[in-house]
C-alpha positions as CSV (number, residue, x, y, z in Angstrom):
1,M,96.5,125.9,102.2
2,R,93.8,124.1,100.3
3,I,95.0,120.7,99.0
4,A,93.3,118.2,96.8
5,W,94.8,114.8,97.6
6,I,94.3,112.0,95.0
7,G,95.2,108.6,96.3
8,K,94.1,105.2,97.6
9,K,92.0,104.3,100.7
10,S,91.9,100.5,100.0
11,P,92.9,97.8,99.7
12,F,95.5,98.1,102.4
13,C,99.1,98.7,101.1
14,G,101.9,101.1,101.7
15,N,100.3,103.7,99.4
16,V,97.2,103.6,101.6
17,T,99.2,104.1,104.8
18,Y,101.1,106.9,103.1
19,S,97.9,108.8,102.1
20,R,96.4,108.3,105.6
21,E,99.4,109.5,107.5
22,I,100.1,112.5,105.3
23,T,96.6,113.8,105.1
24,N,96.1,113.4,108.9
25,A,99.3,115.3,109.5
26,L,98.4,118.1,107.0
27,L,95.0,118.5,108.7
28,D,96.8,118.7,112.1
29,R,98.8,121.6,110.7
30,G,95.7,123.5,109.7
31,H,95.5,122.8,106.0
32,Q,92.2,122.1,104.2
33,V,92.4,118.7,102.5
34,S,90.0,117.0,100.2
35,F,90.5,113.4,99.4
36,L,89.7,112.0,96.0
37,H,89.9,108.2,95.7
38,F,88.4,105.1,94.1
39,A,85.4,104.1,96.2
40,Q,84.5,100.6,97.2
41,E,81.8,99.2,99.4
42,E,83.8,97.9,102.4
43,S,84.4,98.5,106.0
44,E,86.0,101.8,106.9
45,P,89.8,101.6,107.3
46,D,91.2,102.6,110.7
47,N,92.3,106.0,111.7
48,W,91.3,107.9,108.6
49,P,90.8,111.7,109.1
50,N,87.5,113.4,108.9
51,L,87.8,115.3,105.6
52,R,85.9,116.0,102.4
53,E,85.9,113.0,100.1
54,V,85.1,112.4,96.5
55,S,84.5,108.9,95.4
56,L,85.7,108.0,91.9
57,P,84.2,105.0,90.1
58,F,86.3,102.1,89.0
59,I,86.1,98.8,87.1
60,Y,88.8,97.0,89.0
61,K,91.1,97.7,92.0
62,S,93.9,95.7,93.7
63,Q,96.9,96.5,95.9
64,V,98.9,96.9,92.8
65,Y,96.8,98.8,90.2
66,T,93.4,100.4,89.5
67,I,91.3,100.6,86.4
68,P,88.8,103.5,86.5
69,T,85.6,103.8,84.6
70,F,85.3,106.3,81.7
71,K,83.3,108.6,84.0
72,A,86.1,108.9,86.5
73,T,88.0,111.5,84.5
74,K,85.0,113.7,84.1
75,L,84.1,113.5,87.8
76,L,87.7,114.2,88.8
77,T,87.8,117.3,86.6
78,E,84.4,118.6,87.9
79,S,85.4,118.0,91.5
80,L,88.7,119.9,91.2
81,R,86.9,122.7,89.5
82,E,84.4,122.8,92.5
83,I,87.1,122.4,95.2
84,K,89.4,125.0,93.7
85,P,92.5,123.8,95.5
86,D,95.7,125.7,95.8
87,I,97.6,122.6,94.8
88,V,96.9,119.0,93.7
89,H,98.9,116.1,95.1
90,A,98.6,112.7,93.6
91,S,99.9,109.7,95.4
92,L,100.1,107.7,92.2
93,T,98.0,104.5,92.2
94,L,99.2,102.8,89.0
95,S,96.0,103.9,87.2
96,P,95.4,105.3,83.7
97,L,94.1,108.3,85.5
98,D,97.7,109.1,86.6
99,F,98.5,109.9,82.9
100,F,95.5,112.2,82.4
101,L,96.1,114.3,85.5
102,P,98.7,116.7,84.1
103,E,96.3,117.6,81.2
104,I,93.4,118.1,83.6
105,C,95.4,120.3,86.0
106,E,96.9,122.3,83.1
107,E,93.4,123.0,81.9
108,L,92.4,124.2,85.4
109,R,95.7,126.0,85.9
110,L,96.4,124.0,89.0
111,P,99.9,123.0,90.2
112,L,100.4,119.3,90.3
113,I,102.7,117.2,92.5
114,A,103.1,113.4,92.3
115,T,104.5,110.9,94.8
116,F,105.9,108.0,92.8
117,H,105.9,104.8,94.9
118,T,106.8,102.2,92.3
119,P,109.5,99.9,93.9
120,F,112.9,99.1,92.4
121,A,115.8,96.8,93.1
122,G,118.5,99.0,94.4
123,K,121.9,100.6,93.9
124,G,124.0,98.9,91.3
125,A,121.2,96.4,90.5
126,K,118.9,96.2,87.5
127,L,115.2,96.5,88.0
128,I,114.9,92.7,88.3
129,S,111.2,92.6,87.6
130,G,110.1,93.3,84.1
131,T,106.9,94.7,85.5
132,Q,108.8,97.3,87.6
133,L,111.0,98.3,84.7
134,L,107.9,98.7,82.5
135,A,106.3,100.9,85.1
136,Y,109.3,103.3,85.2
137,Q,109.5,103.4,81.4
138,L,105.8,104.0,81.1
139,Y,105.6,106.7,83.7
140,A,108.7,108.7,82.9
141,P,107.4,110.6,79.9
142,F,104.2,111.6,81.8
143,L,106.1,112.5,85.0
144,V,107.8,115.2,83.0
145,N,104.5,117.0,82.9
146,Y,104.1,117.2,86.7
147,D,105.4,120.3,88.5
148,R,107.3,118.1,91.0
149,V,107.7,114.4,91.5
150,I,108.4,113.1,95.0
151,V,110.6,110.0,95.4
152,F,112.0,108.4,98.6
153,S,115.7,108.2,97.8
154,Q,118.5,109.7,95.7
155,I,118.9,106.4,93.9
156,Q,115.3,106.6,92.7
157,R,115.9,110.2,91.7
158,E,118.9,109.3,89.6
159,L,116.9,106.4,88.0
160,L,114.1,108.7,86.9
161,A,116.5,111.4,85.7
162,G,118.2,108.8,83.5
163,M,114.8,108.3,81.9
164,G,114.3,111.9,81.0
165,V,112.6,113.5,84.0
166,R,114.3,116.8,84.9
167,E,116.4,116.2,88.0
168,E,115.5,119.7,89.4
169,N,111.8,118.7,89.4
170,I,112.4,115.5,91.4
171,A,112.2,116.0,95.2
172,V,113.6,113.4,97.6
173,I,111.3,113.3,100.6
174,P,111.7,110.0,102.5
175,N,108.7,108.3,104.1
176,G,108.2,109.3,107.7
177,V,106.6,107.6,110.7
178,D,104.8,108.9,113.7
179,T,107.4,108.2,116.4
180,A,105.1,108.9,119.3
181,K,102.6,106.3,118.1
182,Y,105.1,103.8,116.8
183,S,107.4,103.6,119.9
184,P,108.7,101.0,122.3
185,G,106.2,100.0,124.9
186,L,104.6,97.3,127.0
187,S,103.0,94.4,125.1
188,Q,101.5,91.0,126.1
189,V,102.1,89.5,122.7
190,K,104.9,87.2,123.8
191,A,102.7,85.8,126.5
192,E,99.8,85.4,124.1
193,F,101.9,83.3,121.7
194,K,103.9,81.6,124.5
195,A,107.2,82.9,123.0
196,K,110.5,83.7,124.6
197,R,111.8,85.2,121.4
198,L,109.6,86.7,118.7
199,F,110.3,87.5,115.0
200,V,107.9,89.3,112.7
201,Y,107.3,89.7,109.0
202,Q,104.7,92.3,108.0
203,G,103.7,92.9,104.4
204,R,102.1,91.4,101.4
205,I,102.5,87.7,100.8
206,A,103.5,88.1,97.2
207,P,106.4,87.0,94.9
208,E,108.2,90.4,95.1
209,K,108.3,90.2,98.9
210,N,110.4,87.0,98.8
211,V,108.7,85.6,101.9
212,E,109.4,82.0,100.9
213,A,113.2,82.7,101.3
214,L,112.5,83.6,104.9
215,L,110.2,80.7,105.6
216,R,112.7,78.2,104.1
217,A,115.6,79.7,106.1
218,W,113.4,79.5,109.3
219,K,112.6,75.9,108.7
220,Q,116.2,75.0,108.0
221,S,117.5,76.9,111.1
222,A,115.5,74.6,113.4
223,M,114.7,77.5,115.7
224,G,114.0,76.6,119.3
225,P,110.4,75.8,120.6
226,G,110.3,79.1,122.5
227,T,110.9,81.2,119.3
228,K,108.1,82.1,117.0
229,L,107.7,83.8,113.7
230,L,104.6,85.9,113.1
231,I,103.5,86.5,109.5
232,V,101.3,89.6,109.4
233,G,99.7,90.2,106.0
234,D,97.8,88.6,103.1
235,G,98.3,88.1,99.4
236,P,98.3,85.7,96.5
237,L,100.9,83.3,98.0
238,K,99.5,83.0,101.5
239,S,97.4,79.8,101.0
240,S,100.1,77.9,99.2
241,L,102.9,78.8,101.6
242,E,100.9,78.4,104.8
243,Q,100.2,74.7,104.2
244,F,104.0,73.9,104.1
245,Y,105.2,76.3,106.8
246,G,102.9,76.0,109.8
247,S,102.8,76.0,113.6
248,E,104.9,72.8,113.8
249,Y,107.9,75.1,112.8
250,G,106.9,77.9,115.2
251,I,105.4,79.9,112.3
252,I,102.1,81.7,113.1
253,W,100.0,83.1,110.2
254,L,97.9,86.1,111.4
255,G,96.7,87.3,108.1
256,F,95.9,91.0,107.4
257,I,95.3,93.0,110.6
258,A,93.3,96.2,110.0
259,D,93.5,97.4,113.6
260,E,96.5,99.7,113.8
261,D,96.7,99.4,117.6
262,R,97.0,95.6,117.3
263,R,99.8,96.0,114.7
264,I,101.7,98.3,117.1
265,E,101.1,95.9,120.0
266,I,102.7,93.1,117.9
267,L,105.7,95.2,117.0
268,R,106.2,96.3,120.6
269,G,106.2,92.7,121.7
270,A,108.6,91.4,119.0
271,D,112.4,91.3,119.0
272,V,113.3,91.2,115.3
273,F,111.6,92.5,112.1
274,I,112.5,90.9,108.8
275,L,111.8,92.2,105.3
276,P,113.4,90.0,102.6
277,S,111.9,91.8,99.6
278,L,113.2,91.6,96.0
279,V,112.0,95.2,95.2
280,E,110.9,98.1,97.4
281,G,110.4,101.8,97.4
282,L,110.9,102.8,101.1
283,S,109.0,100.4,103.3
284,L,106.8,102.0,105.8
285,S,106.5,98.7,107.6
286,L,110.2,98.7,108.0
287,L,110.2,102.2,109.4
288,E,107.4,101.3,111.8
289,G,109.4,98.3,113.1
290,M,112.5,100.4,113.6
291,S,110.5,103.1,115.3
292,C,109.2,100.5,117.8
293,G,112.8,99.5,118.6
294,L,113.0,96.2,116.8
295,A,116.3,94.8,115.4
296,C,115.7,94.9,111.7
297,L,116.9,92.9,108.8
298,A,116.1,93.9,105.2
299,T,117.5,93.4,101.7
300,D,119.4,96.1,100.0
301,V,116.6,97.1,97.6
302,G,114.8,100.4,97.0
303,A,115.9,102.7,99.8
304,D,115.7,100.0,102.6
305,G,119.4,99.4,102.6
306,E,120.1,103.1,102.9
307,V,117.8,103.3,105.9
308,L,119.7,100.5,107.7
309,E,123.2,101.5,106.7
310,K,126.0,102.2,109.2
311,G,124.7,99.9,111.9
312,A,121.0,100.8,112.2
313,G,120.2,97.3,111.1
314,I,121.4,94.3,109.1
315,V,121.4,94.5,105.3
316,I,121.3,91.3,103.4
317,N,121.6,90.5,99.7
318,T,118.6,89.4,97.6
319,K,120.7,86.7,95.8
320,T,121.8,85.0,99.0
321,A,118.9,86.0,101.3
322,R,118.0,82.5,102.3
323,S,121.5,81.4,103.2
324,Q,122.2,84.6,105.1
325,L,119.0,84.3,107.0
326,R,119.8,80.7,107.9
327,T,123.0,82.0,109.5
328,L,121.6,85.1,111.1
329,L,118.3,83.8,112.6
330,P,119.9,81.5,115.2
331,V,122.4,84.3,116.2
332,L,119.6,86.8,116.8
333,Q,117.7,84.2,118.7
334,D,120.6,83.4,121.0
335,H,121.9,86.9,121.6
336,P,119.2,89.2,123.0
337,E,121.8,91.8,123.9
338,L,122.6,92.1,120.2
339,T,118.9,92.6,119.2
340,T,118.5,95.1,122.0
341,L,121.4,97.2,120.7
342,L,120.2,96.9,117.1
343,G,116.7,98.0,118.2
344,Q,118.1,101.1,119.9
345,K,120.1,102.0,116.9
346,A,117.1,101.5,114.6
347,R,114.9,103.7,116.8
348,Q,117.5,106.5,116.8
349,R,117.9,106.3,113.0
350,V,114.2,106.9,112.6
351,L,114.3,109.8,115.1
352,D,117.2,111.3,113.2
353,R,116.0,111.0,109.6
354,Y,112.5,109.5,109.1
355,T,110.0,111.2,111.3
356,L,106.5,112.1,110.0
357,S,106.9,115.6,111.3
358,K,110.1,116.2,109.2
359,N,108.3,114.7,106.2
360,I,105.4,117.1,106.5
361,T,107.7,120.1,106.9
362,L,109.6,119.2,103.7
363,L,106.3,118.7,101.9
364,E,105.0,122.1,103.0
365,E,108.2,123.7,101.8
366,L,107.8,122.0,98.4
367,Y,104.2,123.2,98.1
368,K,105.3,126.8,98.8
369,E,108.1,126.5,96.3
370,V,105.8,125.2,93.5
371,L,103.1,127.8,94.3
372,A,105.7,130.6,94.0
373,Q,106.6,129.4,90.5
374,R,103.0,129.1,89.2
375,P,100.2,131.6,88.4
376,L,97.6,132.0,91.1
377,P,95.2,129.0,91.3
378,L,91.4,129.2,90.9
379,S,90.8,129.8,94.6
380,R,92.8,133.1,94.5
381,R,91.6,134.4,91.2
382,A,88.4,136.5,90.8
């Protein structure tokens, strides 16, 4: 199958990881994939597949949204006409281009699928961020014009259906992780940081990630000198938080780590993974930690609570995250048998439900379903 993938290659975020992992896996299964993305002069991200690329010009790009130039739409249209894909899959980048894609693909008679990543609060909760609510309200009328919209959980499906997107056109395909690559294994990280017990946060250092709640709880818990907290990631709050929560409290700031092998080494060497977010979609970082056999704590936002339900991890409440963490952190420090058991359950949950292989199989089935309902694309017409 010939697939035109439209997504992000930088700056690093969950959307970037999603595009990298899915396109790699599609290539491994023999599909032809072209990658259209907003270009930027920077070092090549790790582990990207060798595929045909089209660089789209932009005015501004961040981890959250992208502003393309006026030429981007024309270049995208011309590129799709030249590539003649069987199907177009857009991993939506919070860009104005997302809204023009249905019109472009309709003109070219190409089936169009979207993966909608925008995070949300969770079951029974309002979208606590006005920005997130606006994103859903803004996108819903345009998602109606996509052949299918992929989301990560049934909760998200119901949310979009309530905003007018046809429920039968919303496919629930959870994120998946490569369980061979992200697996328990030997690591020298504890020796490197002189730690007997090691806790990890991996993600953006931004308000919606609620990292300060974790840091305050850690400081108040007075964790022992042999217990360390590694903060892996970068973001707008890093500099302000780092100066108040430093090595004197056993907190080590590692910044953004581009090397995937290094990130895996850190996860393999850790005991506990913590994600105190206020909003999420379905965190790939969480799945990676689970797949490496870490005991995992996460807030019940997005699909994260669903991932950890029924004993696969510890689910905490966003409103009381700090107080809950203040109670749980010492318990997890002092009871390695508990973290070992939770890590085993987390690994098994990923193997049962969230493997990359299963994700790709569901995606291939969706592609075939959509193609069966559409006229023949450009590549198959004379």
